[in-house]
C-alpha positions in Angstrom: 161.4 -35.3 18.9 164.2 -34.6 21.3 164.1 -31.1 22.7 167.7 -29.9 22.6 167.4 -26.1 22.3 165.3 -25.5 25.4 168.3 -26.2 27.5 170.7 -24.1 25.6 171.8 -22.0 28.5 172.8 -25.1 30.3 175.1 -26.1 27.5 176.6 -22.6 27.5 177.3 -23.1 31.3 178.9 -26.5 30.7 181.2 -24.9 28.2 182.2 -22.3 30.6 183.0 -24.9 33.3 185.4 -26.6 30.9 187.0 -23.5 29.4 187.4 -21.2 32.4 189.7 -23.3 34.7 192.3 -23.8 32.1 192.3 -20.2 30.8 192.6 -19.0 34.5 195.7 -21.3 34.8 197.2 -19.9 31.6 196.4 -16.3 32.6 198.1 -16.9 36.0 201.2 -18.9 34.8 201.5 -17.8 31.2 201.5 -19.9 28.0 203.8 -23.0 28.3 205.4 -22.4 25.0 208.1 -24.7 23.8 211.4 -23.8 22.1 209.4 -24.0 18.7 207.9 -20.7 19.6 210.3 -19.1 22.1 213.6 -20.3 20.6 216.2 -22.4 22.5 217.5 -25.9 22.7 216.1 -29.2 23.9 218.5 -31.9 24.7 217.4 -35.4 25.8 220.1 -37.7 27.1 220.4 -41.2 28.7 223.1 -42.4 31.0 224.4 -45.9 31.8 222.6 -47.8 34.5 223.5 -46.7 38.0 225.4 -43.7 36.8 222.5 -41.2 36.2 223.1 -37.9 38.0 220.5 -35.8 39.8 218.6 -33.1 37.9 220.3 -30.5 40.1 223.7 -31.8 39.1 222.9 -31.3 35.4 221.7 -27.7 36.1 225.0 -27.0 37.9 226.9 -28.5 35.0 225.1 -26.2 32.6 225.9 -23.2 34.8 229.6 -24.1 34.7 229.3 -23.9 30.9 227.8 -20.4 31.2 224.1 -21.4 30.6 222.0 -20.2 33.6 218.5 -21.0 32.4 218.6 -24.9 32.1 215.4 -26.8 33.1 215.7 -30.5 33.7 212.8 -33.0 33.5 213.0 -36.8 33.9 210.9 -39.1 31.8 209.3 -42.6 32.4 212.0 -44.2 30.2 214.8 -43.0 32.4 216.0 -40.2 30.1 216.7 -36.5 31.0 215.1 -33.7 29.0 217.0 -30.5 29.4 215.6 -27.2 28.0 217.8 -24.1 27.8 218.6 -21.1 25.7 220.0 -21.6 22.2 223.0 -24.0 22.0 225.2 -24.2 19.0 227.0 -27.4 18.0 230.2 -26.5 19.8 228.4 -25.6 23.1 226.4 -28.8 22.9 229.5 -30.9 22.4 231.1 -29.2 25.3 228.1 -29.9 27.5 228.1 -33.6 26.6 231.8 -33.9 27.3 231.3 -32.4 30.7 228.5 -34.8 31.4 230.6 -37.8 30.6 233.5 -36.4 32.7 231.3 -35.7 35.7 229.4 -39.0 35.7 231.9 -41.4 34.3 229.1 -42.7 32.0 228.7 -42.8 28.3 226.0 -40.3 27.4 223.5 -41.3 24.7 221.9 -38.4 22.9 218.2 -39.4 22.3 217.1 -36.0 20.8 218.5 -32.6 20.2 216.4 -29.8 18.9 217.6 -26.2 18.5 215.6 -23.2 17.3 216.9 -19.6 17.0 214.9 -16.8 18.7 214.1 -15.1 15.4 212.7 -18.4 14.0 210.6 -18.9 17.2 209.0 -15.4 16.8 208.3 -16.1 13.2 206.6 -19.4 14.0 204.4 -17.6 16.7 203.4 -14.8 14.3 202.5 -17.2 11.5 200.5 -19.5 13.9 198.4 -16.5 14.9 198.0 -15.5 11.3 196.9 -19.0 10.3 194.1 -19.0 12.9 193.0 -15.5 11.9 192.9 -16.4 8.2 191.0 -19.5 9.0 188.3 -17.5 10.8 188.0 -15.0 8.1 187.7 -17.7 5.4 185.0 -19.4 7.4 182.9 -16.3 7.6 183.4 -15.5 3.8 182.7 -19.1 2.7 179.6 -19.7 4.9 178.1 -16.3 4.0 178.6 -16.9 0.3 177.3 -20.5 0.4 174.2 -19.5 2.5 173.5 -16.3 0.6 170.0 -17.4 -0.3 169.1 -17.9 3.3 167.9 -14.9 5.4 170.7 -13.4 7.5 173.4 -15.6 5.9 176.1 -13.6 7.7 174.9 -14.9 11.0 175.7 -18.4 10.1 179.3 -17.5 9.4 179.6 -15.5 12.6 178.1 -18.3 14.7 180.5 -20.8 13.1 183.4 -18.6 14.0 182.1 -18.2 17.6 181.8 -21.9 18.0 185.3 -22.3 16.4 186.6 -19.8 19.1 184.9 -22.1 21.7 186.8 -25.1 20.4 190.1 -23.2 20.3 189.4 -22.1 24.0 188.8 -25.7 25.0 192.1 -26.8 23.4 194.0 -24.1 25.2 192.2 -24.9 28.5 193.2 -28.6 28.2 196.7 -27.5 27.4 196.8 -25.3 30.5 195.6 -28.0 32.7 198.0 -30.5 31.2 200.9 -28.0 31.7 200.2 -28.1 35.4 199.5 -31.8 35.8 201.9 -33.3 33.2 204.4 -30.5 32.3 202.9 -30.2 28.7 204.3 -27.6 26.5 202.8 -25.9 23.3 205.0 -27.0 20.5 204.7 -27.7 16.7 202.5 -30.8 17.4 200.1 -28.6 19.5 199.8 -26.2 16.6 199.0 -29.1 14.3 196.4 -30.4 16.7 194.9 -26.9 16.9 194.5 -26.4 13.2 193.1 -29.9 12.8 190.5 -29.1 15.4 189.6 -25.9 13.6 189.2 -27.8 10.3 187.0 -30.5 11.8 185.0 -27.9 13.8 184.1 -26.0 10.7 183.1 -29.2 8.9 180.7 -30.1 11.6 179.1 -26.6 11.7 178.6 -26.6 7.9 176.9 -30.0 8.0 174.4 -28.8 10.7 173.9 -25.4 9.1 173.3 -27.0 5.7 170.6 -29.1 7.1 169.0 -26.0 8.6 169.2 -24.3 5.1 167.5 -27.3 3.5 164.7 -27.5 6.0 164.2 -23.7 5.7 162.8 -24.4 2.2 160.9 -27.6 3.2 159.5 -26.7 6.7 158.6 -23.1 6.1 155.6 -23.1 8.5 157.6 -24.1 11.5 158.9 -21.4 13.8 162.7 -20.9 13.6 163.6 -22.6 16.9 161.6 -25.8 16.1 163.1 -25.9 12.6 166.7 -25.7 14.0 165.9 -28.2 16.7 164.5 -30.6 14.1 167.7 -30.1 11.9 170.0 -30.8 14.8 168.1 -34.0 15.6 168.5 -35.1 11.9 172.3 -34.7 12.0 172.8 -36.1 15.5 173.3 -39.7 14.5 175.7 -38.7 11.8 177.8 -36.6 14.2 177.9 -39.4 16.8 178.8 -42.1 14.2 181.5 -40.0 12.5 183.2 -38.7 15.7 182.7 -41.1 18.6 182.6 -44.3 16.7 185.6 -43.7 14.6 188.0 -40.8 15.3 187.4 -40.6 19.1 188.1 -44.3 19.8 191.3 -44.2 17.7 192.5 -41.2 19.5 191.7 -42.7 22.9 193.8 -45.8 22.0 196.6 -43.6 20.8 196.5 -41.5 24.0 196.5 -44.7 26.1 199.1 -46.8 24.3 200.9 -44.5 21.8 203.7 -43.5 24.2 204.6 -40.3 25.9 205.8 -38.5 22.7 202.3 -38.6 21.1 200.3 -38.5 24.4 199.8 -34.8 24.5 199.0 -34.5 20.8 196.4 -37.3 21.0 194.7 -36.0 24.2 194.4 -32.5 22.7 193.0 -33.8 19.5 190.6 -36.2 21.5 189.1 -33.3 23.6 189.3 -30.8 20.6 187.4 -32.9 18.2 184.8 -33.9 20.8 184.4 -30.2 21.4 184.0 -29.6 17.7 181.1 -32.0 17.6 179.6 -30.6 20.9 179.8 -27.1 19.8 178.1 -27.8 16.4 175.1 -29.1 18.3 175.0 -27.3 21.6 176.7 -24.0 20.9 176.6 -22.9 17.2 173.0 -23.8 16.5 171.7 -22.4 19.9 173.5 -19.1 19.3 171.6 -18.9 16.0 168.3 -19.3 17.7 169.4 -16.8 20.5 170.3 -14.3 17.8 167.1 -14.9 15.8 165.0 -14.3 19.0 167.3 -11.5 20.2 167.0 -13.0 23.6 169.6 -10.6 25.1 166.9 -7.9 25.2 165.0 -9.9 27.8 167.9 -11.0 30.0 167.8 -7.9 32.2 164.1 -7.6 31.9 163.6 -11.0 33.4 165.8 -10.2 36.3 163.8 -7.0 37.0 160.5 -9.0 36.8 161.9 -11.6 39.2 162.9 -8.9 41.6 
């Protein structure tokens, strides 16, 4: 039988190596929130060939219209994405007219999104509430479903800890993407995050349910061996379900789906992989760590070694 749990501290270290760099970036530079959360306007425009201005010219044009916080980004398709404070329809039309006058080009509006500051705050608070309610629901559900198993509450808490692990991985990837590719956390990011949470909980329930079944069948085994045996039994199912189906589809979408869906696909790709990883290498090992109360020996071992 494959011995997975004996290397549990190595798996915890790998998780930290993935999570910490992105979280340090976010702590240093702040969350790269889009207008969906902060409020504001996003205008994507395209100019005629040979008449496209420089990004600095567009910033100066916005300043002439009394908008001093414009940020301009170019895309691979030759369009300009301009983010700024909230623009009403009249101000937007004035800006577009000024663009056409300054460049002598017909300006095509590819996209215009505008969100008021109050709506952005409401979206942010409801997103946080959704994640909190999901965590509470997981604890209640798993504790109730596993009520006949000793220490049923532990299963719910371990599932939430592993879910927080997956959320941290998603934020870490978003932080790294913000530095490398100018990604922003928008409504699609929130959709990907909640999807990761859902898949993450599903994977934990599958592994924990096998542990519960084996607790009745293999009572003579010590707890660590029982949990390891249960993980091995669900290993093939986890690999087949995630890697052979969802992950390959998301990889194709990330590579060939275009820039609009790239961030969404990559975050889902890493998030769902993290959900499978944490089910096997984080949630179940924490159960064993808790059962053995290994934290009591951590400092004792250091003293002995000294």
